[in-house]
C-alpha positions in Angstrom: -11.3 96.3 122.2 -8.9 95.6 125.2 -6.1 97.8 125.9 -2.8 96.1 124.8 -0.3 95.3 127.4 2.9 97.4 127.3 5.9 95.5 125.9 8.6 94.3 128.2 11.0 96.7 126.5 8.8 99.6 127.5 8.4 98.3 131.2 12.1 97.7 131.5 13.0 101.1 130.0 16.6 101.5 129.3 17.5 98.8 131.8 18.8 101.1 134.4 19.8 99.8 137.8 16.7 100.0 140.2 14.3 100.2 137.0 13.4 96.5 136.6 11.1 95.9 139.7 9.1 92.6 138.7 6.3 93.0 141.4 2.8 93.8 140.6 2.0 96.7 143.0 -1.3 95.4 143.5 -3.5 98.4 143.0 -6.8 96.6 143.3 -5.8 94.6 146.1 -4.9 97.7 148.1 -8.5 98.9 148.0 -9.4 96.1 150.5 -7.4 96.7 153.7 -8.7 93.5 155.3 -7.2 91.5 152.3 -3.8 93.1 152.7 -3.9 92.4 156.6 -5.1 88.8 155.8 -2.4 88.0 153.4 0.1 89.3 155.9 -0.4 86.3 158.2 -0.6 83.8 155.3 2.0 81.1 155.3 2.8 81.6 151.8 3.5 85.3 152.1 7.1 86.6 152.2 9.0 89.4 154.1 11.9 91.6 153.6 13.5 93.0 156.7 15.2 96.3 156.7 17.6 97.5 159.4 18.6 101.1 159.5 17.3 101.2 155.9 19.8 98.5 154.8 18.3 95.4 153.2 18.8 91.7 154.1 20.8 90.0 151.5 22.1 86.5 151.1 25.8 86.9 149.9 26.3 83.6 148.3 27.9 83.1 144.8 24.7 84.7 143.4 23.7 87.5 145.9 19.9 87.8 146.3 17.5 89.5 148.6 16.5 87.4 151.5 12.8 86.9 152.1 11.6 85.6 155.4 8.7 83.3 155.9 5.6 84.2 157.9 6.8 82.4 161.2 10.1 84.4 161.0 8.2 87.8 160.4 6.1 87.1 163.5 9.5 86.4 165.5 11.3 89.5 164.4 8.5 92.0 164.1 6.6 92.2 167.5 4.3 94.9 166.4 3.2 93.1 163.2 3.4 96.2 160.9 4.5 95.5 157.2 4.5 97.5 154.1 2.9 95.7 151.1 5.2 95.8 148.2 3.3 93.7 145.8 2.5 90.3 144.3 4.7 87.9 142.3 3.6 84.5 141.2 0.5 84.8 143.3 2.7 85.5 146.4 2.2 88.6 148.5 5.5 90.4 149.3 6.0 92.7 152.3 8.8 94.8 153.7 9.1 95.6 157.5 11.6 97.4 159.8 13.7 95.5 162.4 16.0 96.7 165.1 19.5 95.4 165.7 18.5 94.3 169.0 15.8 91.8 167.6 17.8 90.7 164.5 21.7 91.2 165.4 24.4 89.8 163.2 24.8 87.1 165.7 21.1 86.1 165.2 21.7 86.3 161.4 24.6 83.8 161.5 22.2 81.3 163.3 19.8 81.5 160.2 22.5 81.6 157.6 26.1 82.5 157.8 25.9 84.3 154.3 23.3 86.7 155.6 24.0 90.3 156.1 22.4 93.9 155.8 23.5 95.8 152.9 22.9 99.4 151.9 20.7 100.0 148.9 23.6 101.5 146.7 25.6 98.4 147.1 22.4 96.5 146.4 22.2 98.2 143.2 25.8 97.0 142.3 25.7 93.4 143.7 22.1 92.2 143.0 20.2 91.0 139.9 18.4 94.0 138.3 15.1 92.6 139.4 16.1 92.4 143.1 17.7 95.9 143.0 14.3 97.2 141.7 12.6 95.7 144.7 15.2 96.8 147.0 14.8 100.5 145.9 11.0 100.3 146.4 11.4 98.8 149.8 13.9 101.4 151.0 12.1 104.3 149.5 8.8 103.4 151.0 10.3 102.5 154.4 12.0 105.8 154.6 9.0 107.8 153.7 7.0 106.1 156.5 9.5 106.9 159.0 9.5 110.6 157.9 5.7 111.0 157.8 4.5 109.3 161.1 2.7 112.8 161.8 0.4 114.8 159.7 2.1 117.8 158.1 -1.2 119.7 158.2 -2.2 119.3 162.0 0.8 117.4 163.6 -1.5 114.4 164.7 -0.3 110.9 164.5 -0.9 109.1 161.1 -1.8 105.6 160.3 -0.8 103.5 157.4 -3.4 102.8 154.7 -3.5 100.9 151.4 -0.8 98.6 152.6 1.6 101.4 152.9 0.7 103.4 149.8 -0.8 106.2 152.1 -0.8 107.5 155.6 -4.1 108.9 157.0 -4.3 111.5 159.8 -6.5 110.3 162.7 -7.5 114.0 163.6 -8.1 115.7 160.4 -8.5 112.8 158.1 -6.1 114.2 155.6 -4.4 111.5 153.3 -0.7 111.7 152.7 0.9 109.9 149.9 4.6 108.8 149.3 6.7 111.6 147.5 8.8 111.3 144.6 11.3 114.1 143.9 11.7 114.6 140.1 15.2 115.5 139.1 16.4 116.4 135.5 19.8 115.3 134.4 21.2 116.3 131.1 24.1 116.0 128.6 24.4 119.1 126.7 26.1 118.7 123.5 27.7 121.0 120.7 28.8 118.9 117.7 31.6 116.6 118.7 31.8 118.1 122.3 29.6 117.4 125.4 29.4 119.6 128.5 30.1 117.9 131.8 30.7 119.1 135.4 31.6 118.5 139.0 29.2 119.7 141.6 30.3 121.1 144.8 29.4 117.8 146.5 32.0 115.9 144.7 35.9 115.7 145.2 37.8 117.4 142.5 40.6 114.9 142.9 38.6 112.1 141.5 38.6 113.7 138.1 35.0 112.6 137.7 32.8 114.7 135.6 29.0 114.2 135.3 25.9 115.3 133.5 24.4 118.4 134.9 21.4 117.9 137.2 19.0 119.5 139.6 15.4 119.3 141.0 12.4 120.2 138.9 10.6 123.2 140.3 6.9 123.2 141.2 4.9 124.4 138.1 7.9 123.7 135.8 8.2 121.4 132.8 11.0 119.0 132.1 12.3 121.3 129.4 12.1 124.4 131.5 14.0 122.7 134.3 16.8 121.5 131.8 17.1 125.0 130.6 17.1 126.6 134.1 19.5 124.2 135.5 22.0 124.3 132.6 21.9 128.2 132.6 22.2 128.4 136.5 25.1 125.9 136.7 27.1 126.6 133.5 25.6 129.8 132.1 24.8 128.0 128.7 21.6 128.4 126.8 20.2 125.2 125.5 17.5 124.1 122.7 16.0 120.9 121.4 15.8 119.1 124.8 14.9 115.4 124.1 13.9 112.7 126.7 16.3 109.6 127.0 15.2 107.5 129.9 14.6 107.6 133.6 15.7 105.9 136.7 14.4 105.6 140.4 17.1 106.7 142.8 16.3 105.5 146.3 18.5 108.1 148.1 16.2 109.0 149.4 13.2 109.0 146.8 14.2 110.6 143.5 13.2 110.0 140.0 16.1 110.8 137.5 14.7 112.2 134.2 17.5 111.7 131.8 17.7 114.2 128.6 20.0 115.4 126.0 20.1 118.9 124.7 21.8 120.8 122.1 23.8 124.1 123.0 22.5 127.3 121.7 25.5 129.1 123.4 29.0 127.8 124.2 30.7 130.1 126.4 30.7 128.8 130.0 29.9 131.1 132.9 29.9 128.7 135.8 28.3 129.3 139.2 31.3 128.8 141.6 29.0 128.1 144.6 27.2 125.2 143.1 30.0 123.8 140.8 33.6 123.1 141.3 34.1 122.9 137.5 32.3 122.8 134.1 34.1 121.8 130.9 33.5 120.9 127.4 34.9 117.4 126.5 35.5 116.1 123.0 34.0 112.8 121.8 37.4 111.2 121.8 38.1 112.2 125.4 34.8 110.7 126.5 35.1 107.5 124.5 38.6 106.9 126.2 37.2 107.6 129.6 34.3 105.0 128.9 37.2 102.6 128.2 39.0 103.5 131.3 41.9 105.0 129.3 41.7 108.5 130.2 43.5 109.6 133.6 42.1 113.1 133.3 38.5 112.3 132.9 36.4 109.8 134.9 32.7 109.0 134.0 30.3 108.0 136.6 29.8 104.3 137.2 27.5 102.1 135.1 24.8 102.0 137.6 24.0 105.7 137.4 22.0 107.2 134.6 24.6 109.7 133.8 26.9 107.0 132.5 24.3 106.1 130.0 23.5 109.6 129.1 27.2 110.2 128.3 27.7 106.9 126.6 24.7 107.2 124.3 25.9 110.6 123.2 29.6 109.3 122.7 28.4 106.5 120.6 26.1 108.6 118.4 23.0 107.1 119.5 21.2 110.5 119.6 20.1 112.6 116.8 19.8 116.4 116.6 
């Protein structure tokens, strides 16, 4: 019996920004290096340029990623290197790096006056969800290739393989694969209160409080990471950790793993080096903040998974 296809609802997850990439990433096609190279010179293929990790966008009434044709790819990419992103409607899509000397703002205006290079965070705010997902993939993979041009084992130069899904060392033959950093992010709740904090990287004057978060350590489960991070940042013990949803975060290559957890203790013992503030907030306070009616509390913007974790708790969408 054939394996059923996953539903669109499962594929799209919770609908987070950067989470609706429509490309077929072409696992089978990547096994044939000559096929990937052949399609990179095909007239139907499309190419997305990145300049200093910013992506080319057509800023019309409905902003979209701007894909270049094969002839334009040849013009603006002398070395011919491109990262294979995937296939959509039978068309191969690639990303490539371009310098400001080759594709300047003046040159852009000759192509289309509405074109400009846009950072990936702004892409997440202005582009349709599907384009934002592609932008995240292109930015993450481009950045990884920039960082891993040399083998971490022997220092020898590496070469792109599988259309950009790996880099292989020409000296020790070690294959290196793109990294993804798992990060837990959790809203801890205690009846009609939830625990939110300000990390030391945020400005206190913004009054923005967010879910607690931190990287998953090696050899650590998601549940263990949640318990450890909450204890380290707030001195609170948790129980009944439940997964909510996830979000790729392309700055630079994180996967945000969203959870809810019940508080087993309630007395805050904050780490002052890592956090500026940690507080319990009532459901009414959070609901008013979500409606932009609370001057003392701001919730992260809607494009961040933290917003949806807080919102789902405030609206009573989670069960203990």
